[in-house]
C-alpha positions in Angstrom: 160.7 236.7 228.5 160.5 235.9 232.2 163.4 236.7 234.5 166.3 234.2 235.0 165.2 233.3 238.5 161.7 232.4 237.5 163.0 230.4 234.6 165.4 228.5 236.8 162.7 227.7 239.3 160.7 226.1 236.4 163.7 224.0 235.5 164.3 223.1 239.2 160.8 221.5 239.3 162.1 218.9 236.9 164.7 217.7 239.5 167.8 219.0 237.8 169.7 219.6 241.0 169.7 217.6 244.2 171.3 218.3 247.6 172.8 215.8 250.0 176.0 213.8 249.7 177.2 212.6 246.3 180.4 211.0 245.1 181.6 212.6 241.9 183.6 210.9 239.1 186.7 212.7 240.4 186.3 211.0 243.8 185.4 214.2 245.6 182.2 214.1 247.8 179.9 216.9 246.8 176.9 218.4 248.7 175.0 218.8 245.4 174.5 217.0 242.2 173.5 218.5 238.9 171.8 216.6 236.0 170.3 218.8 233.3 169.2 216.0 231.0 165.5 216.1 232.3 165.2 219.5 230.5 165.2 217.6 227.1 161.9 216.0 228.2 160.0 219.3 228.4 160.0 220.9 224.9 158.7 224.3 226.2 161.4 224.6 228.8 164.0 223.4 226.3 162.9 226.1 223.8 163.1 228.8 226.5 166.5 227.6 227.5 167.7 227.8 223.9 166.5 231.4 223.6 168.1 232.4 227.0 171.4 231.0 225.8 171.1 232.6 222.3 170.3 236.0 223.8 173.7 236.0 225.6 175.7 235.7 222.4 176.8 237.7 219.3 175.2 235.2 216.9 176.7 236.9 213.8 180.1 235.6 214.9 179.2 231.9 214.4 178.7 229.7 211.4 178.0 226.4 213.3 176.8 225.1 216.6 177.8 221.9 218.4 176.9 220.3 221.7 179.4 218.6 223.9 178.3 214.9 223.9 175.9 213.9 224.9 173.9 215.9 227.5 174.3 219.2 225.6 173.2 217.8 222.3 169.4 218.5 222.8 170.3 222.0 223.9 172.4 222.6 220.8 169.7 221.2 218.6 167.1 223.5 220.1 169.4 226.5 219.7 170.1 225.5 216.1 166.3 225.4 215.4 165.8 228.8 217.0 168.8 230.5 215.4 169.1 228.6 212.1 172.7 228.0 212.9 173.7 224.7 211.2 174.3 221.9 213.8 177.3 219.6 213.7 177.6 216.5 216.0 180.7 215.5 217.9 180.9 211.8 218.6 182.6 210.5 221.8 184.3 207.9 219.7 184.5 207.2 216.0 182.2 204.6 214.5 184.0 201.4 213.6 182.1 201.3 210.3 181.1 203.8 207.6 183.1 207.0 207.5 184.5 206.6 211.0 184.3 210.3 211.5 184.4 212.1 214.9 182.5 215.1 213.6 179.3 214.6 211.7 177.4 217.2 209.6 178.1 219.7 206.8 180.9 222.2 207.4 183.9 223.8 205.7 187.3 224.7 207.0 187.6 228.1 208.5 184.1 228.2 209.9 183.6 229.3 213.5 181.6 226.9 215.8 179.8 227.9 219.0 180.2 225.1 221.5 177.4 224.3 224.0 177.9 222.6 227.4 175.3 221.8 230.0 177.5 221.9 233.1 181.1 223.0 233.6 183.2 221.7 236.5 186.8 221.2 235.5 186.4 221.9 231.8 187.8 218.4 231.0 185.0 217.4 228.6 185.3 220.6 226.7 189.1 220.2 226.4 188.5 216.7 225.0 185.9 218.0 222.5 187.6 221.1 221.2 190.7 219.5 219.6 188.6 217.1 217.6 186.6 220.0 216.2 189.7 222.2 215.5 191.4 219.2 213.8 188.7 219.5 211.1 189.8 223.1 210.4 186.9 224.6 212.4 187.5 227.5 214.8 186.2 227.5 218.3 186.2 230.9 220.0 183.1 230.8 222.3 181.5 228.4 224.7 178.1 228.8 226.2 177.3 226.9 229.4 174.0 226.5 231.2 175.5 226.0 234.7 178.9 226.8 236.1 179.7 224.7 239.2 182.4 227.3 240.0 185.2 224.7 240.4 187.8 226.2 238.1 186.7 225.0 234.7 185.6 228.4 233.4 188.9 230.0 234.4 190.9 227.1 233.0 189.3 227.6 229.5 189.6 231.4 229.7 193.3 231.1 230.3 193.4 229.3 226.9 191.7 232.4 225.3 188.2 230.8 224.9 185.3 233.1 225.8 183.0 231.3 228.2 179.4 232.5 228.6 177.4 231.1 231.6 173.7 231.3 232.2 173.7 230.3 235.8 176.3 229.8 238.6 175.8 227.4 241.5 176.1 230.4 244.0 173.4 232.3 242.1 170.9 229.4 242.1 171.6 228.5 245.7 170.7 232.1 246.7 167.4 231.8 244.8 166.6 228.4 246.4 167.3 229.9 249.9 165.0 232.8 249.1 162.3 230.3 248.1 162.8 228.1 251.2 164.3 225.2 249.4 167.7 225.4 251.1 168.4 225.8 254.8 171.3 227.9 256.1 173.4 224.9 257.1 173.1 223.5 253.5 174.2 226.9 252.1 177.2 226.9 254.4 178.2 223.3 253.3 178.0 224.3 249.7 180.0 227.5 250.2 182.7 225.5 252.1 182.8 223.0 249.3 183.2 225.6 246.7 185.9 227.4 248.7 187.9 224.3 249.5 187.4 222.0 246.5 188.1 224.0 243.4 189.5 221.5 240.9 193.0 222.4 240.0 194.9 220.6 237.2 198.5 220.5 236.4 198.8 220.6 232.7 200.3 217.3 231.4 203.5 218.1 229.6 204.4 215.4 227.1 208.0 215.1 226.2 209.0 215.5 222.6 210.8 212.7 220.9 214.0 214.8 221.0 213.6 215.2 224.8 212.9 211.5 225.2 216.0 210.7 223.2 218.1 212.8 225.6 217.1 210.6 228.6 216.8 207.3 226.9 219.5 204.7 227.6 218.3 201.6 225.6 219.9 201.3 222.2 216.8 200.0 220.5 214.6 202.7 222.0 217.1 205.3 220.8 217.0 203.8 217.3 213.2 203.9 217.3 213.1 207.5 218.5 215.7 208.5 215.9 213.6 206.9 213.1 210.5 208.7 214.4 212.3 212.0 214.4 213.9 211.5 211.0 210.9 210.1 209.2 208.3 212.1 211.1 206.2 209.0 211.8 205.4 206.8 214.8 203.4 204.3 212.9 203.9 200.6 213.5 202.1 198.4 211.0 200.9 194.9 211.8 201.8 192.4 209.1 198.8 190.1 209.4 199.7 187.9 206.3 200.5 184.3 205.8 203.0 184.1 202.9 206.5 185.4 202.3 205.3 187.2 199.2 202.5 189.0 201.0 204.9 190.0 203.8 207.6 191.4 201.5 205.0 193.2 199.3 203.5 194.8 202.4 207.0 195.8 203.7 207.8 197.4 200.3 204.5 199.3 200.3 204.5 200.7 203.8 208.2 200.8 204.5 208.7 204.5 203.6 206.0 205.6 206.0 206.5 203.5 209.2 208.8 203.4 212.2 208.4 199.6 212.6 206.8 196.5 211.1 205.2 194.0 213.4 205.4 190.4 212.3 203.8 187.1 213.3 206.5 185.0 211.8 205.1 181.7 212.9 202.1 182.0 210.6 204.2 182.4 207.5 203.3 179.2 205.7 206.3 179.1 203.4 208.8 180.5 205.9 212.5 180.2 204.8 215.3 182.1 206.5 216.9 183.0 203.2 213.8 183.7 201.3 211.8 185.4 204.0 214.1 187.0 206.6 217.0 188.2 204.4 214.8 190.2 202.0 212.8 191.5 204.9 216.0 192.8 206.6 217.1 194.4 203.3 213.8 196.3 203.1 214.1 197.4 206.7 217.5 198.7 206.0 216.4 200.3 202.7 213.4 202.2 204.2 214.9 202.6 207.8 212.3 200.8 209.9 212.6 198.3 212.7 211.3 194.7 212.9 209.1 193.8 215.8 208.2 190.1 216.3 204.8 189.9 218.1 205.6 186.5 219.7 204.1 187.3 223.1 206.7 185.2 224.9 205.2 183.8 228.1 207.5 181.2 229.8 210.3 180.8 232.2 213.6 182.5 231.4 215.5 179.5 230.0 212.6 178.3 227.8 212.1 181.8 226.5 215.8 182.1 225.6 215.5 178.8 223.6 212.4 180.0 221.8 214.0 183.3 221.1 217.4 182.1 219.8 216.8 178.6 218.5 214.3 176.7 216.4 213.5 177.4 212.8 212.8 181.1 213.3 215.9 182.2 215.2 214.1 185.4 216.2 217.2 186.8 218.0 219.0 187.0 214.6 216.7 189.5 213.1 214.1 191.1 215.4 214.9 194.5 216.8 212.3 194.1 219.5 209.7 191.6 220.6 206.5 191.4 222.7 206.4 189.4 225.9 204.0 188.7 228.7 205.2 189.7 232.2 203.5 186.9 234.2 206.8 185.1 234.8 208.4 188.2 236.4 211.1 190.6 235.5 214.0 188.1 235.5 212.3 186.1 232.8 212.9 189.0 230.4 216.7 188.9 230.9 217.2 186.8 227.7 215.9 189.8 225.7 218.5 192.2 227.1 220.0 192.9 223.7 216.7 193.8 222.0 213.7 195.9 222.9 210.7 194.4 224.8 207.1 195.6 224.6 205.4 194.3 227.7 201.9 192.8 227.1 199.8 194.1 230.0 196.3 193.5 228.5 194.6 192.0 225.5 191.6 193.0 223.5 190.1 189.6 223.1 186.7 188.9 224.6 186.9 187.2 228.0 190.5 188.1 228.6 191.9 187.4 232.1 194.3 190.3 231.8 193.4 193.9 232.6 193.5 196.3 229.7 196.5 198.7 230.2 
């Protein structure tokens, strides 16, 4: 097999790296841009790449192979064909039909999967991919990467005990390109300054546990919801999209033991009756320890909202633990809900919505 430099120069002819000024997704301006997707259009080079990557690895350690979606998928496929390691496919998002799985393919719990990535910068895409694979009971111990941009991603993953194998580094290929006359001294200097000054550092996001949130939570309804979540070990809120009292009560009976709250649309209950609908519903909420959330999406001036909330046939204030409300009328318009919880509506999923999705 030819040496790494010769192979890289073959790849370079496909336009996989460009030099100049490029705005990255992170907002940083970079003096180079890497896109390895053209490699998939040259089967001979793709096959060579697969073998270079495989030669770096202890293949007996792996049962499966998976490419980080989507640029690394052709590379992982080529490696699978060369090594006979079974390929599994990670989706960026689950299908809304069929099995709705995030991981496609044939696998069993306990197998070890080799993860393939085209370019590593911060490591964020890998850290998004790995939990979905591990959630299926598959182990990830090793990651093989074609190009390391040397901006902190490799080190970030190694701190989490993943072994990261890289074929090329940006410093290495810049040296080769300078030798071949493709890069001038001032371009090399800009790249070195960029790499020295713009390593991507991340503070790990620390999510508070429900117990920690409870310690700093002042609102009585929020405290109640957190206590339920802790006690029942669930944060599920089920939407009761039904139109009769019987359907509503049957649903509450069925899901009550497993939920933290039931979300109602009380104004679509065709046979609504306070005694026949609300009283049994409150009994079920008490029996199974869940809260009632009326998805009314209040959106009016304060006085009108107070009337809608407390009066009329539904008398929502008598039974709802918390409600949903638009915030277009301002903070003061929510004052009428001071004794219950409020979920603010910041965006909606309907087509053509004039609100921004939260």
